[in-house]
Each structure stands twice: as C-alpha cells, then as structure tokens.
C-alpha positions as CSV (number, residue, x, y, z in Angstrom):
1,M,0.0,-0.2,0.1
2,G,1.3,3.8,-1.1
3,R,1.5,6.1,1.6
4,V,-1.9,8.0,3.0
5,Y,-2.4,11.3,3.1
6,N,-2.5,11.4,7.1
7,F,-4.6,14.2,8.5
8,S,-4.2,12.8,12.2
9,A,-4.0,15.7,14.8
10,G,-1.6,13.6,16.5
11,P,0.8,11.7,16.1
12,A,0.8,13.1,12.6
13,V,2.3,13.2,9.3
14,L,5.9,13.8,9.3
15,P,8.2,15.2,6.4
16,E,9.0,12.1,4.1
17,E,12.3,13.4,3.9
18,V,13.2,12.9,7.4
19,L,11.4,9.7,7.6
20,N,13.8,8.2,4.5
21,E,16.8,9.7,6.6
22,A,15.8,8.1,9.5
23,A,15.6,4.5,8.0
24,Q,18.9,5.0,6.1
25,E,20.3,5.3,9.6
26,M,18.4,2.7,11.6
27,L,21.0,0.6,12.0
28,D,24.0,2.5,11.6
29,Y,23.9,6.4,12.8
30,N,26.9,8.4,11.3
31,G,29.3,5.2,11.3
32,S,28.7,4.5,15.3
33,G,27.4,0.7,14.1
34,M,24.4,1.4,16.0
35,S,20.5,2.9,16.1
36,V,20.3,6.0,18.0
37,M,17.7,4.1,19.9
38,E,20.3,1.9,21.3
39,M,22.7,4.6,22.0
40,S,23.3,5.9,25.5
41,H,22.4,9.3,26.2
42,R,25.6,10.1,28.1
43,S,27.8,9.4,24.4
44,K,29.8,11.9,22.4
45,P,27.1,11.3,19.0
46,F,24.2,11.7,21.3
47,Q,25.3,15.0,22.9
48,E,25.9,16.2,19.5
49,I,22.5,15.0,18.3
50,I,20.8,17.0,21.3
51,D,23.5,20.1,21.2
52,T,22.4,20.8,17.3
53,A,18.9,20.4,17.8
54,E,18.9,23.1,20.5
55,A,21.1,25.1,18.2
56,D,18.6,24.6,15.0
57,L,15.6,25.3,17.1
58,R,17.0,28.6,18.8
59,D,18.1,29.8,15.0
60,L,14.6,28.9,13.8
61,M,12.5,30.9,16.5
62,G,15.2,33.3,17.4
63,I,14.8,32.4,20.8
64,P,16.8,34.9,23.2
65,D,19.6,34.1,25.6
66,D,17.9,34.4,28.8
67,Y,15.4,31.4,27.7
68,A,16.1,27.9,28.6
69,V,15.2,25.2,25.8
70,L,13.9,21.8,27.2
71,F,12.9,18.4,26.0
72,L,11.1,16.6,28.3
73,Q,9.0,13.7,28.6
74,G,6.0,13.7,29.2
75,G,4.0,15.2,26.4
76,A,2.2,18.6,26.6
77,S,-0.4,17.0,29.2
78,Q,2.7,17.0,31.7
79,Q,2.9,20.7,31.7
80,F,-0.6,21.3,32.9
81,A,0.6,19.9,36.3
82,M,4.4,21.5,35.9
83,I,3.4,24.7,35.0
84,P,1.5,25.6,38.5
85,M,3.8,23.2,40.5
86,N,6.8,25.7,39.3
87,L,5.6,29.3,38.6
88,M,2.7,29.9,41.3
89,K,4.8,31.6,43.6
90,N,1.7,33.3,45.5
91,G,-0.6,30.3,44.7
92,T,-2.8,32.1,42.1
93,A,-3.1,32.2,38.7
94,D,-5.6,33.5,35.8
95,Y,-6.5,31.1,33.2
96,I,-8.0,31.5,29.7
97,I,-10.2,28.5,28.6
98,T,-10.3,28.2,24.7
99,G,-10.6,24.6,24.3
100,Q,-10.6,21.1,25.5
101,F,-7.0,20.9,26.5
102,A,-7.1,24.2,28.0
103,K,-9.4,23.0,30.2
104,K,-7.8,20.0,30.9
105,A,-4.7,22.5,31.9
106,Y,-7.2,24.4,34.2
107,S,-8.7,21.4,36.0
108,E,-5.4,20.2,36.7
109,A,-4.0,23.6,38.3
110,K,-7.0,23.7,40.4
111,K,-5.1,21.0,42.5
112,Y,-1.9,23.8,43.1
113,G,-3.6,26.6,44.0
114,K,-6.3,29.4,43.3
115,I,-7.4,29.5,39.7
116,N,-9.1,31.9,38.0
117,V,-11.1,32.0,35.0
118,A,-10.2,34.7,33.1
119,A,-11.8,34.6,29.8
120,S,-13.6,31.3,28.0
121,S,-15.2,30.4,24.9
122,E,-17.0,27.5,26.4
123,D,-20.1,28.6,25.9
124,K,-20.0,28.0,22.0
125,N,-18.1,24.9,22.5
126,F,-14.7,26.8,21.8
127,S,-15.7,28.1,18.4
128,Y,-14.2,31.2,18.9
129,I,-11.4,33.2,20.9
130,P,-12.9,35.7,23.4
131,D,-11.9,39.3,23.5
132,C,-8.8,39.0,25.9
133,T,-8.0,43.3,25.6
134,A,-9.2,44.5,28.8
135,L,-8.8,40.6,30.7
136,P,-9.8,41.0,34.5
137,V,-6.5,40.1,35.8
138,S,-6.4,39.3,39.5
139,D,-3.4,41.6,41.0
140,A,-2.2,38.0,42.7
141,A,-2.1,36.2,39.8
142,D,1.4,34.8,39.3
143,T,0.9,33.9,35.6
144,I,-1.7,34.4,32.6
145,Y,-2.0,30.6,31.2
146,G,-3.6,30.7,27.5
147,T,-3.9,28.8,24.1
148,K,-3.3,30.2,20.3
149,Y,-4.5,33.6,19.7
150,K,-4.2,36.0,16.6
151,E,-3.4,38.6,19.2
152,L,-2.1,38.4,22.5
153,P,-3.7,38.5,25.8
154,D,-3.1,41.8,28.0
155,T,-1.5,40.3,30.8
156,K,-0.9,43.6,32.6
157,G,2.7,42.6,32.7
158,K,2.2,39.2,34.6
159,P,4.4,36.5,32.7
160,L,2.4,34.9,29.6
161,V,1.9,30.8,29.6
162,A,0.9,29.3,26.3
163,D,0.3,25.8,24.9
164,V,1.8,26.1,21.3
165,S,1.4,22.3,20.4
166,S,-0.7,23.2,17.4
167,C,1.0,26.0,15.8
168,F,4.6,25.1,16.9
169,L,7.1,26.3,14.2
170,S,4.4,26.7,11.9
171,E,5.2,30.6,11.4
172,P,7.2,32.7,13.4
173,M,6.7,34.1,17.0
174,N,8.1,36.2,19.3
175,V,9.3,34.3,22.1
176,S,10.2,37.5,24.2
177,K,6.3,38.1,24.8
178,Y,6.1,34.8,26.8
179,G,7.3,33.6,30.0
180,L,7.0,30.0,28.9
181,I,6.0,28.5,25.8
182,Y,5.4,24.4,25.5
183,G,3.9,22.3,22.8
184,G,3.6,18.2,22.6
185,V,6.0,17.5,19.2
186,Q,3.9,14.9,17.9
187,K,1.9,17.2,16.2
188,N,4.2,19.5,14.2
189,V,7.3,18.3,14.9
190,G,8.5,14.6,15.7
191,P,7.2,11.2,17.4
192,A,4.8,11.1,20.8
193,G,6.3,11.1,23.8
194,M,8.0,14.4,24.4
195,A,7.4,18.2,25.2
196,I,9.5,21.0,24.2
197,V,9.4,23.6,27.0
198,I,11.0,27.2,26.6
199,I,11.1,29.1,29.6
200,R,12.7,32.3,30.7
201,E,15.2,32.1,33.1
202,D,13.6,34.3,35.9
203,L,10.6,31.6,36.0
204,I,13.3,28.8,36.9
205,R,13.2,28.6,40.7
206,E,14.0,27.0,43.9
207,D,11.3,27.9,45.5
208,V,8.2,25.6,43.8
209,Y,5.0,24.1,45.3
210,P,6.0,22.0,48.6
211,G,6.4,18.0,47.6
212,T,7.1,18.7,43.8
213,P,9.1,15.7,42.5
214,T,12.6,16.2,41.4
215,M,11.4,15.4,38.1
216,L,8.7,17.8,37.9
217,K,11.1,20.9,38.5
218,Y,12.5,22.7,35.5
219,K,15.6,23.9,37.7
220,T,16.3,20.2,37.5
221,H,16.3,19.7,34.0
222,V,17.7,23.4,33.2
223,D,20.7,22.5,35.3
224,A,21.1,19.0,33.6
225,K,20.6,20.7,30.3
226,S,17.5,18.1,29.3
227,L,20.0,15.1,30.5
228,Y,18.9,14.8,34.2
229,N,17.2,11.0,33.4
230,T,17.3,9.2,30.0
231,P,15.6,11.4,27.8
232,P,13.3,10.7,25.0
233,A,16.3,10.2,22.6
234,Y,14.6,9.0,19.5
235,S,12.4,11.8,19.7
236,I,15.1,14.3,19.9
237,Y,16.8,12.7,17.1
238,I,13.6,13.1,15.6
239,C,12.8,16.5,16.1
240,G,16.5,17.2,15.4
241,K,15.8,16.1,11.6
242,V,12.5,17.9,11.5
243,F,14.3,21.5,12.5
244,K,17.0,21.1,9.7
245,W,14.0,20.1,6.9
246,L,12.5,23.0,8.2
247,K,15.8,25.4,7.4
248,R,16.2,23.8,4.3
249,Q,12.5,25.0,3.1
250,G,13.4,28.3,3.9
251,G,12.5,28.8,7.8
252,L,9.1,29.8,9.6
253,E,8.6,32.8,7.1
254,A,8.4,30.3,4.0
255,M,6.4,27.8,6.2
256,K,3.6,30.5,7.3
257,E,3.0,31.4,3.4
258,R,3.2,27.6,2.5
259,N,0.6,26.8,5.4
260,E,-1.8,29.7,4.9
261,A,-2.1,28.7,1.3
262,K,-3.1,25.6,2.2
263,A,-5.6,26.7,4.6
264,K,-7.0,28.8,2.2
265,I,-7.8,26.1,-0.3
266,L,-9.5,24.3,2.4
267,Y,-11.7,27.2,3.9
268,D,-12.3,28.2,0.5
269,Y,-14.3,25.4,-0.4
270,L,-16.2,25.2,2.8
271,D,-17.3,28.6,2.7
272,Q,-18.8,27.8,-0.4
273,S,-20.0,24.6,0.3
274,R,-23.6,23.5,0.2
275,L,-23.0,20.5,2.5
276,F,-20.1,21.0,4.9
277,K,-19.6,24.1,6.7
278,S,-16.9,25.4,9.4
279,D,-18.9,26.6,12.7
280,V,-15.5,28.4,14.1
281,N,-15.6,32.1,13.8
282,P,-13.7,33.3,10.5
283,K,-11.3,35.4,12.1
284,D,-10.5,33.0,15.1
285,R,-9.8,29.8,12.6
286,S,-6.8,27.6,12.9
287,M,-4.1,27.8,10.3
288,M,-3.2,23.9,11.4
289,N,-6.6,22.4,12.5
290,V,-9.7,22.8,10.5
291,T,-12.8,21.5,11.8
292,F,-16.1,21.1,9.8
293,V,-19.5,19.3,9.7
294,T,-22.4,18.3,7.4
295,G,-25.1,18.7,10.1
296,S,-25.8,14.9,10.0
297,A,-24.1,12.7,12.5
298,D,-24.6,9.6,10.0
299,L,-23.5,12.0,6.9
300,D,-20.1,12.6,9.1
301,A,-19.6,8.8,9.6
302,K,-20.3,8.0,6.2
303,F,-17.6,10.8,5.3
304,V,-14.8,9.8,7.4
305,K,-15.3,6.2,6.5
306,E,-15.3,6.5,2.8
307,A,-12.8,8.9,3.1
308,K,-10.8,6.2,4.7
309,E,-11.0,3.9,1.7
310,A,-10.0,6.8,-0.3
311,G,-6.6,7.0,1.3
312,L,-7.7,10.1,3.1
313,E,-6.6,9.3,6.9
314,S,-7.8,10.4,10.5
315,L,-10.5,12.5,9.8
316,K,-12.8,12.0,12.6
317,G,-13.2,14.7,14.8
318,H,-12.3,15.0,18.4
319,R,-14.7,12.7,20.6
320,S,-15.8,15.6,22.7
321,V,-17.1,18.0,19.3
322,G,-17.7,15.4,16.9
323,G,-17.8,16.2,12.8
324,M,-14.5,16.2,11.1
325,R,-10.7,17.9,11.5
326,A,-8.2,18.2,9.0
327,S,-5.0,18.6,10.8
328,I,-3.1,20.4,8.0
329,Y,0.5,20.5,9.9
330,N,3.6,21.5,8.4
331,A,4.5,18.4,6.9
332,M,1.4,17.7,5.1
333,P,1.6,18.6,1.2
334,I,-0.5,21.1,-0.6
335,D,-1.0,17.8,-2.8
336,G,-3.1,16.1,0.1
337,V,-5.3,19.3,0.5
338,K,-6.0,19.8,-2.9
339,A,-6.7,15.7,-2.9
340,L,-9.2,16.2,0.6
341,V,-11.0,19.0,-1.1
342,A,-11.7,17.1,-4.3
343,F,-13.2,14.3,-2.3
344,M,-15.2,16.5,-0.6
345,K,-16.5,18.1,-3.9
346,K,-16.9,14.6,-5.0
347,F,-19.3,13.5,-1.7
348,E,-20.8,16.5,-1.5
349,E,-22.5,15.6,-5.8
350,E,-23.3,12.3,-4.1
351,N,-25.2,13.1,-0.9
352,L,-27.1,16.1,-1.6
C-alpha cells in the first residue's frame, strides 16, 4: 500500500524526507554501528544530536539567550501540572480557556492553588477566541495561561504561558512576549512522547510548590541540560532532523506562507459548500486544524469511512466535538489538501 494522506491531529504526518533519512540511519547512525535507539544518552554522538537540535531550534525561532530550551518526557499534558507547581509563587493564576486541552490544564492547576477563569469560549463549544484586550487580571496572579491567539492577551505585566502544540513552528513567533511556551511534538515536529518547553530564566526557581517531585522541577532539567535522566532520545533525534528540514524549506516565514496557502484552499471550499460548513468564527480559524461538519452525524460517519477508503486518513473529529477535523501541519503537502477538497466535492455531489 502506498502512503496515505494522514490528517491526524497527532501522532501526525512527518516529512517523508526526514523519515527516509531516519530509515537509512536505523542500523548505523553516522558510522557508530548502532541505532540512535540503542545509543547511550551520555555518549558523544548523542550529545552532538541534542546540542545541534537545540541550536537549530534557537536559530529557527530566534530564541533569546535568557530563555532555556528543554526536551522533556510526558508530552504537553505533563505541563498542565508542572506549570502551576513551578510558577505559582503566590498560589494564584488566571487561565483563559479556549479549548478542551486548556480546560484540562485549568482542571489540573486547581489542585495547586487558586485558579481564576479570566475568559472562556466554552459557552459556544470553543468556536471562537474571547476578547482578551481588557482581561480582569487578578492582582495576585503569578501567570496568565492561554492557548493560540491571533492577538496575544493583555496580561498587565504578568508572565504569559502558552500551549503552542498545534501551531509550533508553523509560523514565526516572538518568544520574548512569553514567560513560558510549550508544545507536544507529536503534532508538528516529531514522534509522540515528548514536549519542548521554552522558559525565561527568571521563572526557573527553587521555591516551587511544596512536595514537587524532583523530576517535575524545571530547574532540575535546566541544570542538567535536559539530561537529568534518560531523555526521549529518539524523539529528540527526529525533532532535530525536522528542524534541519524546516531550515531547508526556508525557515518559519516560508512555512507560514505555505501553511496559509493550504488553509485557504480548504476554507475557501468550506465557505461555498452546500453540504459542509465550519462552525469556527472566521477571524479565529486555525491554520493547522480545520474542523467542519455536514449537520448530520450519520453523514459525518459516512464521510469519514469513505475518505479513509480513498486514502484520506484520520479525519474524524475530536470525541468531545464530533464532525471532522483535518490537521494540515507543516509536513502535509499541498497536494494532500487538494486531494481532500476534491473528495469533499465528490462526496457533496453524491449526498445532496
């Protein structure tokens, strides 16, 4: 069977060029006679892998020198606990809830202090981004926690923490506007099981939440340069290759142009379709995750089934939302989006 077009939200599509490189090195990485999967994380070859990966990421994103870069196990979900444990010095934080994962982060944070909801779009099933220009920021709040926005919230001087899992490396971003950003790599960067955390040095502290395990302290991992314990070595290796691939594509400005073009093809079709529609407020639409419905649960299920048979994989929407979701991350070629739209047009003609 040939390669399918994989629209999964994660684990997601990776660049074929990267996969081919990894396949060629599977049994013998760079003349070492072993796979990176077998290699000691204390060895010189792996030290070169992780150092190069960090250097390329810093170059791609323009990460300032006063920010640490961490490659951590546990994915983005582990950060739901690490963030309040490490950053809530006064025991208070404000959260902006704009999706199911932000809601999970909020629920986890409540275990460690007083969490205020500064804004939420749950009233309309997270189909819009709330106005964050005049947030009711708590005086005692240590941080403001949000997800992806076209315009960043006004945090009134409080450090901004953001989950950028879905949009990570899909476009340029000004890291200096955040206190901490993190993302699970399985969407846009590499294999599942790892998160990348970028944290400003003044937020790396000893005085964390009482009882915080050693492994859940940012300072532990910063001091050890992500090598306190055996790291997710193969994920780091693949991410490093993706960083190189992104640089060869022209960097994040080039990726933004490419991703905007892919999203436009799909949204333009949805906006004129008689069968499919997007419930997301147009000004708040994601460039990476395109959700849509037919209006009939049975028809949605039929579409997902027939799309899979046509080589268009993993279009079923999140279980809490239903419908369909096409994740068109960096590695999704524009031909994949065109193939999806062509299939949608055919399905529309056959089912109206």
